[in-house]
C-alpha positions in Angstrom: 0.0 0.0 0.0 2.9 2.3 0.7 4.2 1.8 -2.9 0.9 2.4 -4.4 0.5 5.5 -2.4 3.8 7.0 -3.7 3.5 6.3 -7.5 2.1 9.2 -9.5 -1.2 8.3 -11.0 -0.9 10.6 -14.0 2.4 9.0 -15.5 4.5 12.2 -14.9 7.6 10.1 -14.0 7.8 8.5 -17.4 7.3 11.9 -19.0 10.2 13.4 -17.0 12.7 10.7 -18.0 11.6 11.1 -21.6 12.2 14.8 -21.5 15.6 14.3 -20.0 16.7 11.8 -22.6 15.3 13.9 -25.4 17.3 16.9 -24.0 20.6 14.9 -24.0 19.9 13.6 -27.5 19.2 17.1 -28.7 22.4 18.4 -27.2 24.3 15.7 -28.9 22.8 16.6 -32.2 23.7 20.3 -31.6 27.3 19.3 -30.9 27.4 17.0 -34.0 26.0 19.6 -36.3 28.3 22.2 -34.8 31.3 20.0 -35.4 30.1 19.3 -39.0 29.8 23.1 -39.6 33.2 23.6 -38.2 34.7 21.0 -40.5 32.9 22.4 -43.5 33.5 26.1 -42.9 36.8 26.3 -41.1 38.8 23.1 -41.6 37.7 22.3 -45.2 41.1 23.0 -46.7 43.0 21.1 -44.1 41.0 17.9 -44.6 41.1 18.4 -48.4 44.9 18.6 -48.3 45.1 15.6 -46.0 42.9 13.6 -48.3 45.0 14.5 -51.2 48.2 13.5 -49.5 46.7 10.2 -48.5 45.0 9.3 -51.9 47.1 11.1 -54.6 50.6 11.5 -55.7 52.2 14.4 -57.7 54.7 13.4 -60.4 57.0 16.1 -61.7 57.5 15.8 -65.4 60.8 17.6 -66.4 60.8 20.0 -69.3 63.0 19.5 -72.3 65.9 22.0 -72.0 66.3 24.5 -74.9 69.2 24.2 -77.3 72.1 26.6 -77.7 72.7 27.3 -81.4 75.4 29.2 -83.3 74.4 32.0 -85.6 73.6 29.6 -88.5 71.5 27.2 -86.4 74.2 24.6 -85.7 73.6 23.0 -82.3 76.3 23.8 -79.8 74.3 22.2 -77.0 71.3 19.9 -77.2 69.8 16.9 -75.4 70.2 13.2 -75.2 69.3 10.6 -72.5 71.4 8.6 -70.0 70.7 5.5 -68.0 70.7 6.2 -64.2 70.4 3.7 -61.4 68.6 5.0 -58.3 68.2 3.8 -54.7 65.3 4.7 -52.4 66.6 6.7 -49.4 64.5 4.6 -47.0 66.6 1.6 -47.9 69.7 3.4 -46.8 68.0 4.6 -43.6 66.6 1.3 -42.6 69.7 -0.7 -43.4 72.1 -1.6 -40.5 75.1 -1.1 -42.7 73.9 2.0 -44.6 73.2 -0.2 -47.7 76.9 -1.0 -48.1 76.1 -4.7 -48.8 73.4 -3.9 -51.3 75.5 -1.3 -53.1 78.5 -3.7 -53.2 76.3 -6.1 -55.1 75.1 -3.3 -57.4 78.6 -2.1 -58.0 79.6 -5.6 -59.1 76.9 -5.8 -61.6 77.6 -2.3 -62.9 81.4 -2.7 -62.8 81.7 0.5 -60.8 83.8 1.2 -57.6 81.6 0.6 -54.6 83.0 3.6 -52.8 81.7 5.8 -55.7 78.2 4.5 -55.2 78.4 4.8 -51.4 79.5 8.4 -51.6 76.3 9.4 -53.3 74.2 8.2 -50.3 75.5 11.2 -48.3 74.1 14.7 -48.8 76.8 17.3 -49.5 77.5 19.1 -46.4 76.4 16.5 -43.9 78.7 14.7 -41.5 80.8 12.0 -43.2 80.0 13.2 -46.8 82.7 13.2 -49.4 83.6 16.5 -51.1 81.5 17.5 -54.1 80.8 16.2 -56.6 81.2 12.7 -55.1 78.4 13.5 -52.5 74.7 14.0 -53.5 73.9 17.7 -54.0 70.2 17.2 -54.8 67.1 17.0 -52.6 66.8 14.4 -49.8 63.2 13.8 -50.9 64.0 12.0 -54.2 65.7 8.7 -54.9 69.5 8.8 -54.9 71.1 8.5 -58.3 73.9 6.2 -57.2 75.3 5.6 -60.7 74.8 7.5 -64.0 75.7 6.7 -67.6 75.7 3.0 -66.9 75.2 0.3 -69.5 71.4 -0.2 -70.0 71.6 -4.0 -70.1 73.5 -4.2 -66.8 71.1 -1.7 -65.2 68.0 -3.6 -66.3 69.4 -6.8 -64.8 69.1 -5.2 -61.4 65.4 -4.5 -61.6 64.8 -8.0 -62.8 65.8 -9.2 -59.3 63.9 -7.0 -56.9 64.4 -9.4 -54.0 68.2 -9.2 -54.3 68.2 -5.4 -55.1 65.3 -3.8 -53.1 64.7 -0.2 -53.7 66.8 -0.1 -56.8 65.3 1.4 -59.9 66.5 2.4 -63.4 65.6 5.6 -65.2 66.4 7.1 -68.6 67.0 10.7 -67.8 67.4 13.6 -70.3 70.9 15.0 -70.1 72.8 17.8 -71.9 74.9 17.0 -74.9 77.6 19.1 -76.6 77.8 17.8 -80.1 80.9 19.9 -81.2 80.0 20.8 -84.8 83.1 21.3 -86.9 85.1 20.2 -83.9 84.0 23.2 -81.8 84.7 23.0 -78.0 83.5 26.4 -76.7 83.4 25.0 -73.1 83.9 28.4 -71.5 81.2 30.0 -73.6 78.6 27.2 -73.2 79.2 26.3 -69.5 77.7 23.1 -68.0 74.8 21.9 -65.8 74.6 20.6 -62.3 71.8 19.1 -60.1 69.7 21.7 -58.3 70.6 21.9 -54.6 68.0 21.9 -51.8 68.6 25.6 -51.2 68.0 26.4 -54.9 64.8 24.4 -54.9 63.6 26.2 -51.7 64.5 29.6 -53.0 62.9 29.2 -56.4 59.2 29.2 -55.2 58.4 26.1 -57.2 60.3 27.2 -60.4 63.0 24.7 -59.8 62.4 21.1 -58.7 64.8 18.6 -57.0 65.0 16.8 -60.4 66.1 19.8 -62.3 69.5 20.5 -63.8 70.5 24.2 -63.6 73.3 26.1 -65.4 76.6 26.3 -63.5 78.7 28.4 -65.9 78.7 30.1 -69.3 75.5 30.6 -71.3 73.9 27.6 -69.5 74.0 29.7 -66.3 73.4 33.1 -67.8 70.2 32.1 -69.7 69.2 29.3 -67.4 65.6 30.5 -66.9 64.9 30.7 -70.6 66.6 27.4 -71.4 65.2 25.4 -68.5 61.5 25.8 -69.3 58.7 24.9 -66.9 58.2 21.4 -65.5 54.9 19.7 -65.8 52.9 18.0 -63.0 50.7 15.0 -63.1 48.5 14.2 -60.1 47.5 10.5 -59.9 45.2 8.7 -57.5 46.6 5.7 -55.6 45.1 2.9 -53.6 46.3 1.9 -50.1 49.0 -0.3 -51.7 50.4 2.8 -53.5 49.4 1.6 -56.9 48.1 4.2 -59.4 44.4 3.9 -60.1 43.9 6.9 -62.3 45.0 10.4 -63.4 43.4 13.3 -61.4 44.9 16.2 -63.3 47.8 16.9 -65.7 49.7 20.0 -66.5 52.1 19.4 -69.4 55.7 20.7 -69.2 56.6 23.8 -71.2 59.9 23.2 -73.1 62.7 25.6 -72.7 63.4 28.1 -75.4 66.4 27.8 -77.8 69.1 30.4 -77.5 70.5 31.6 -80.8 74.0 33.0 -80.3 76.4 35.3 -82.3 79.0 32.5 -82.3 80.1 31.3 -85.8 81.0 27.6 -85.5 83.5 27.9 -88.3 85.4 30.8 -86.9 85.2 29.3 -83.4 86.8 26.1 -84.6 89.5 28.0 -86.4 90.2 30.1 -83.3 90.5 27.1 -81.0 92.8 25.2 -83.4 95.0 28.3 -84.0 95.3 28.9 -80.2 96.2 25.3 -79.5 98.6 25.0 -82.4 100.7 28.2 -81.7 100.8 27.4 -77.9 102.2 24.0 -78.8 104.7 25.6 -81.1 105.8 28.0 -78.4 106.4 25.1 -76.0 108.6 23.5 -78.7 110.6 26.7 -78.7 111.2 26.2 -74.9 108.5 28.6 -73.7 105.9 27.4 -71.0 102.9 28.9 -73.0 100.7 27.7 -70.1 97.4 29.4 -71.0 95.8 31.7 -73.5 92.7 33.3 -74.8 91.4 34.7 -78.1 88.1 36.5 -78.8 86.5 37.9 -82.0 84.1 40.8 -81.8 81.9 42.6 -84.3 83.1 46.2 -84.0 79.7 47.6 -85.0 77.5 45.7 -82.5 79.8 44.2 -79.9 78.6 40.7 -80.7 81.0 37.8 -80.0 81.8 35.8 -83.1 84.3 33.4 -81.4 85.8 33.0 -78.0 88.5 30.4 -77.1 90.3 29.7 -73.9 93.2 27.3 -73.1 93.6 25.0 -71.3 90.1 23.8 -71.9 88.0 20.7 -71.1 85.3 18.5 -72.7 81.9 19.9 -71.6 80.4 16.5 -72.1 82.3 15.3 -68.9 79.4 16.8 -66.9 76.7 14.8 -68.8 74.9 12.6 -66.4 77.0 13.7 -63.4 80.8 14.1 -63.2 82.7 11.5 -61.3 85.0 12.4 -58.4 88.0 11.2 -60.5 87.0 13.5 -63.4 86.4 16.4 -61.1 89.8 16.0 -59.4 91.5 15.9 -62.8 89.8 19.2 -63.7 90.7 21.0 -60.5 94.2 19.7 -60.0 96.9 22.4 -60.0 98.7 20.4 -62.7 95.7 20.8 -65.0 96.2 24.5 -65.2 92.7 25.5 -64.0 90.9 24.6 -67.2 87.5 25.8 -65.8 88.7 29.4 -65.8 88.1 31.4 -69.0 91.2 33.2 -70.0 89.1 35.5 -72.2 86.8 36.9 -69.5 88.2 35.8 -66.2 92.0 36.2 -66.4 93.7 39.6 -66.4 97.3 40.2 -67.5 99.5 43.2 -68.2 98.6 44.3 -71.7 102.0 45.8 -72.5 102.5 47.8 -75.7 98.9 47.1 -76.9 97.9 49.8 -74.4 99.9 52.4 -76.4 97.1 52.8 -78.8 95.2 54.4 -75.9 98.3 56.2 -74.6 98.4 58.3 -77.8 95.0 59.8 -77.2 96.0 60.3 -73.6 99.1 62.1 -74.6 97.2 64.4 -76.9 94.7 65.1 -74.0 97.8 66.0 -71.9 98.7 68.7 -74.4 101.1 66.9 -76.7 100.9 67.5 -80.5 100.4 64.9 -83.1 102.6 66.7 -85.6 105.9 67.1 -83.6 108.6 64.5 -82.9 109.6 62.9 -79.6 113.0 61.4 -78.6 113.1 57.6 -78.8 116.3 56.9 -76.9 117.5 53.5 -75.7 116.6 54.5 -72.1 114.8 57.3 -70.2 115.9 58.4 -66.7 113.4 59.3 -64.0 115.1 60.2 -60.7 117.7 57.6 -59.9 116.1 54.9 -62.1 116.7 54.2 -65.8 113.7 52.9 -67.8 115.0 51.1 -70.8 113.4 50.8 -74.3 112.5 47.3 -75.5 115.8 45.5 -76.4 117.5 48.8 -75.5 117.2 50.1 -79.0 116.8 53.8 -79.8 115.3 55.4 -83.0 116.1 59.1 -82.3 113.3 61.8 -82.8 110.2 60.1 -84.1 106.4 60.8 -84.2 103.7 59.0 -82.2 102.9 57.2 -85.5 106.4 55.8 -85.7 106.4 55.1 -81.9 103.4 52.8 -82.4 104.9 51.2 -85.5 108.2 50.2 -83.9 106.7 50.1 -80.3 109.1 52.6 -78.8 108.7 52.7 -75.0 110.8 55.8 -74.1 108.5 58.2 -76.1 105.7 57.2 -73.8 107.8 57.3 -70.7 108.6 60.9 -71.5 105.0 62.1 -72.1 103.7 60.2 -69.1 106.4 61.6 -66.8 105.8 65.2 -68.0 102.0 64.7 -67.5 102.7 63.4 -63.9 104.7 66.5 -63.2 102.1 68.8 -64.6 99.5 67.2 -62.3 101.6 68.0 -59.3 103.7 64.9 -59.0 102.9 63.0 -55.9 99.9 65.4 -55.2 98.2 64.7 -58.5 94.6 63.4 -58.8 93.0 60.5 -60.7 90.2 62.7 -62.0 92.6 64.9 -63.9 95.1 62.3 -65.1 94.6 62.0 -68.9 96.1 58.5 -69.0 93.8 57.1 -66.3 90.7 58.8 -67.6 91.3 57.7 -71.2 91.7 54.0 -70.5 88.7 54.1 -68.2 86.7 55.8 -71.0 87.5 52.8 -73.2 86.2 50.4 -70.5 89.4 49.2 -68.8 89.3 48.6 -65.1 85.6 47.6 -65.2 83.6 44.6 -66.3 82.5 44.9 -70.0 79.0 43.7 -69.1 79.2 40.6 -71.4 76.3 38.1 -70.9 78.6 35.5 -69.3 79.2 35.0 -65.6 82.5 35.2 -63.8 84.0 38.2 -65.6 87.0 39.9 -64.1 87.1 43.7 -63.9 90.9 43.8 -64.4 92.9 46.4 -62.7 93.8 50.1 -63.4 96.4 50.9 -60.7 95.5 54.6 -60.1 96.2 56.7 -57.0 93.1 55.4 -55.1 94.0 51.8 -55.8 97.6 52.3 -54.7 96.6 53.7 -51.3 94.0 51.1 -50.7 96.4 48.2 -51.4 99.1 49.8 -49.2 96.7 50.1 -46.3 95.5 46.5 -46.7 99.1 45.1 -46.9 101.2 47.5 -44.9 101.7 45.3 -41.9 102.9 42.3 -43.9 105.0 44.5 -46.2 106.8 46.2 -43.3 107.3 42.8 -41.6 108.9 41.5 -44.8 111.0 44.6 -45.0 112.7 43.5 -41.8 112.6 39.7 -42.1 113.2 39.4 -45.8 112.2 36.3 -47.7 114.4 33.5 -46.3 112.2 30.8 -47.8 112.7 32.3 -51.2 116.5 32.8 -50.7 116.9 29.0 -50.3 115.9 28.7 -53.9 116.8 32.0 -55.5 118.9 34.6 -53.7 118.5 37.3 -56.4 114.7 37.0 -56.3 114.7 37.2 -52.5 116.9 40.3 -52.5 114.6 41.9 -55.1 111.5 41.2 -53.0 113.1 42.5 -49.9 114.2 45.7 -51.5 110.6 46.1 -52.9 109.1 45.5 -49.5 111.4 48.2 -47.9 110.4 50.7 -50.6 106.7 49.9 -50.3 106.7 49.9 -46.5 107.7 53.6 -46.6 106.1 54.9 -49.8 103.8 52.2 -51.2 100.8 54.4 -51.0 102.2 57.0 -53.5 101.5 57.1 -57.2 105.1 57.7 -58.2 106.7 58.9 -61.5 107.7 55.3 -62.2 104.1 54.2 -61.8 103.0 56.7 -64.4 105.8 55.7 -66.8 104.9 52.0 -66.5 101.2 52.7 -66.8 101.7 54.4 -70.3 103.2 51.2 -71.8 100.8 48.7 -70.1 103.3 47.4 -67.5 103.5 47.6 -63.8 100.3 46.8 -62.0 98.0 47.3 -65.0 95.9 44.2 -65.8 93.3 43.7 -68.5 91.5 40.7 -69.9 91.6 39.8 -73.6 87.9 40.7 -73.8 88.5 44.2 -72.4 91.3 44.9 -74.9 89.2 43.6 -77.7 86.4 45.9 -76.8 88.8 48.8 -76.6 90.3 48.1 -80.1 86.8 47.6 -81.5 86.1 51.2 -80.3 89.3 52.4 -82.0 88.2 50.7 -85.2 84.7 52.2 -85.2 85.8 55.7 -84.3 85.2 55.7 -80.6 82.1 53.8 -79.6 82.4 51.2 -76.8 79.9 48.4 -77.1 79.1 46.0 -74.2 79.7 42.6 -75.8 76.9 40.1 -76.3 76.8 36.4 -77.1 73.0 35.8 -77.0 71.1 37.1 -80.0 67.5 35.8 -79.5 65.5 33.1 -77.7 63.1 31.1 -79.8 60.1 29.0 -78.8 60.7 25.6 -80.3 57.0 24.9 -80.7 55.6 28.2 -82.1 58.8 29.6 -83.5 58.1 32.9 -81.8 61.4 34.8 -81.2 62.4 37.4 -78.7 65.6 39.4 -79.3 68.2 39.6 -76.5 68.6 43.2 -75.6 71.9 44.7 -77.0 74.4 45.8 -74.4 74.8 49.4 -73.5 77.1 51.5 -75.6 78.8 54.9 -75.1 80.9 57.2 -77.2 84.3 58.0 -75.9 86.0 61.3 -75.9 88.2 60.1 -78.8 88.6 63.0 -81.3 88.1 62.1 -85.0 91.5 63.3 -86.0 93.2 61.4 -83.2 91.2 58.2 -84.1 92.3 58.5 -87.8 95.9 59.0 -86.7 96.0 56.0 -84.5 94.2 53.9 -87.1 96.9 54.8 -89.7 99.6 53.9 -87.3 98.1 50.5 -86.4 98.0 49.7 -90.1 101.7 50.6 -90.4 102.5 48.1 -87.5 101.3 45.3 -89.8 102.7 46.6 -93.0 106.2 47.7 -91.9 106.4 47.5 -88.1 106.6 44.8 -85.5 103.7 42.8 -86.9 104.9 42.8 -90.5 106.7 39.5 -90.6 103.7 37.6 -89.5 101.3 39.2 -92.0 103.5 39.2 -95.0 101.5 37.7 -97.9 98.1 38.3 -96.3 95.4 38.7 -98.9 95.2 42.3 -100.2 91.4 42.4 -99.9 91.6 41.8 -96.2 94.0 44.5 -94.8 94.7 44.1 -91.1 95.6 46.8 -88.6 97.0 45.8 -85.2 99.5 46.1 -82.4 102.0 43.7 -80.8 102.6 43.5 -77.1 105.2 41.7 -75.0 104.5 42.0 -71.3 107.4 41.4 -68.9 106.5 39.4 -65.8 109.0 39.0 -63.0 110.2 35.4 -62.6 108.2 34.2 -65.7 108.4 34.3 -69.4 106.8 37.2 -71.3 103.1 37.4 -72.1 102.4 37.5 -75.8 99.7 39.9 -77.1 98.3 40.9 -80.5 95.3 43.2 -80.9 93.9 43.8 -84.4 90.9 44.6 -86.5 90.0 44.2 -90.2 89.4 45.1 -92.9 91.3 48.3 -92.3 89.3 50.1 -95.0 85.9 49.3 -93.4 86.5 47.7 -90.0 84.1 44.8 -89.1 85.9 42.5 -86.7 88.3 43.0 -83.8 90.5 40.1 -82.7 92.2 40.0 -79.3 94.8 37.3 -78.5 96.9 36.8 -75.4 99.1 33.8 -74.4 100.7 33.7 -70.9 104.4 32.9 -71.1 104.1 32.8 -74.9 107.1 35.1 -75.6 107.1 38.1 -78.0 103.8 39.3 -79.4 104.9 38.8 -82.9 106.0 35.2 -82.3 102.9 33.5 -80.7 99.9 35.8 -80.5 100.2 37.4 -84.0 100.2 34.0 -85.9 97.0 33.1 -84.0 95.4 36.4 -85.1 96.4 35.8 -88.7 94.7 32.4 -88.8 91.6 33.9 -87.4 91.6 36.8 -89.9 91.9 34.3 -92.7 88.8 32.5 -91.5 87.0 35.8 -91.1 87.8 36.8 -94.7 86.3 33.5 -95.9 83.2 33.9 -93.7 82.3 37.4 -95.0 
């Protein structure tokens, strides 16, 4: 009866529990819909990205690299394919021995040194990595190319046995090829390719992938963006096993554009052969002739027709990845630094070739073109005697004759008197006609050629002298006291000379002295120019005074549509060269070849291709002379300037001039 008395008669207990349950269920629905809304509205992109990562893969499709062509369309650089054996990085990470056992078996099949393959498993820069290029300079997110350029049959035998060679794959990758039309090398003009580093990939904002090859030197580097093109991307769907089930989207690669250059393969081949031949002949005469460069410029546009440097190398050595042995051979001191361009990257004293600019400088200093100047066997400044070449004197002669026979003492005289007129040791660079003239013709600054790694050369003016003295004063003064005992063990005379020089420079090395001015006027002392800079200067003399920044690239061409875009011409400026002075110098340079120091070399040259030029023989302490010859032709209507320099090649007329003649004969045929 008690229970009956306490139970509600109207069923309100059941109703209360129902309402409570309903409230809980409703709250759960509110939470559920709220979460769904959050996912849809605020976390949609995150889940989409996650789904894509789990269910799709993006495959990068490399673009075909554009070709590099000579002016007539001959391919100087194009593409081929190479067989590459790769290894999944996870196999290395999960292996107890760093995949040494696996790679030992791979090396046996490929007939390659196992250490070479193992070196590629280390990223360049990480602990234990071998020096580049033995290490892997690419991205850690891609399979490791442990061997490149392998025999395809050997490589395919690896993938036929996946149980024995897990994680090993074989790819046919596009690589650069340098076909050498007419035997052309042009390594320093063309450059080479290297695998993109992780930093380059990161910094490119997607423009460069880990699989890309990028330009490392020459035109390959300068025009890399145009040549490389744009890689494509294919997004595929995959199942849980990682197998492709379909294509989600595809963006085709855009091939790189072809670069048409101003290089003429025929003239380039002749230039390379002449340089190699005459350097070899100089060595037979007992001269080291250790390096040299030659360049041909169009005097009206600044376009580079040919450019050769020695020693050189085969650019195909980089195809598919250079080996450590090959790289060591290229960088060994005994190889003579073949990666350095002697045309753009090596500066040497230009010697008497600079006299063609010293004549306008002398006129600017107030000297007349019509009077004569004493060409004695020596010229005394203070307590020092500056001797003429081979100590020969010609008596009173004009500037014209001084260029023809390459008299030094005439230029010593005008340079010394100019130095005195400027106030001697208190003079200024801004008012020095010799310094302002050579700078006006582009010396002491990069020419602006469309090739990387160009040297600015050196014009040793008053500012430069003081800066060098301040930078080296402590060491110079220390040597003034201690001398050079390590040199004395080999050469006492050289050690004595260096010690005397250190004593002098410790006290007055910051001063631009009379001797500096005298040496400057004949292209000696600390003056240093590249063959390219001197070629640009002589092209300006030939065309009447316009300095053109040289260019190798002419236009880029879309290989599909054929649409072309011209490469912008380099800047040009007109020098202060007076028309009468230009004509005077031009006449004198013709006399050099007809009856002066260059006459023996050019005797019998075709009459319809008259050449004007200047020899130069630069003295280098402790080394053989540097051989120079600067020229242009035809004299009557100049079109091409030719600059040749051979380090330790002897007299300008002996080594450089014969190279120039061979080049002019090729230019005559080309016209």
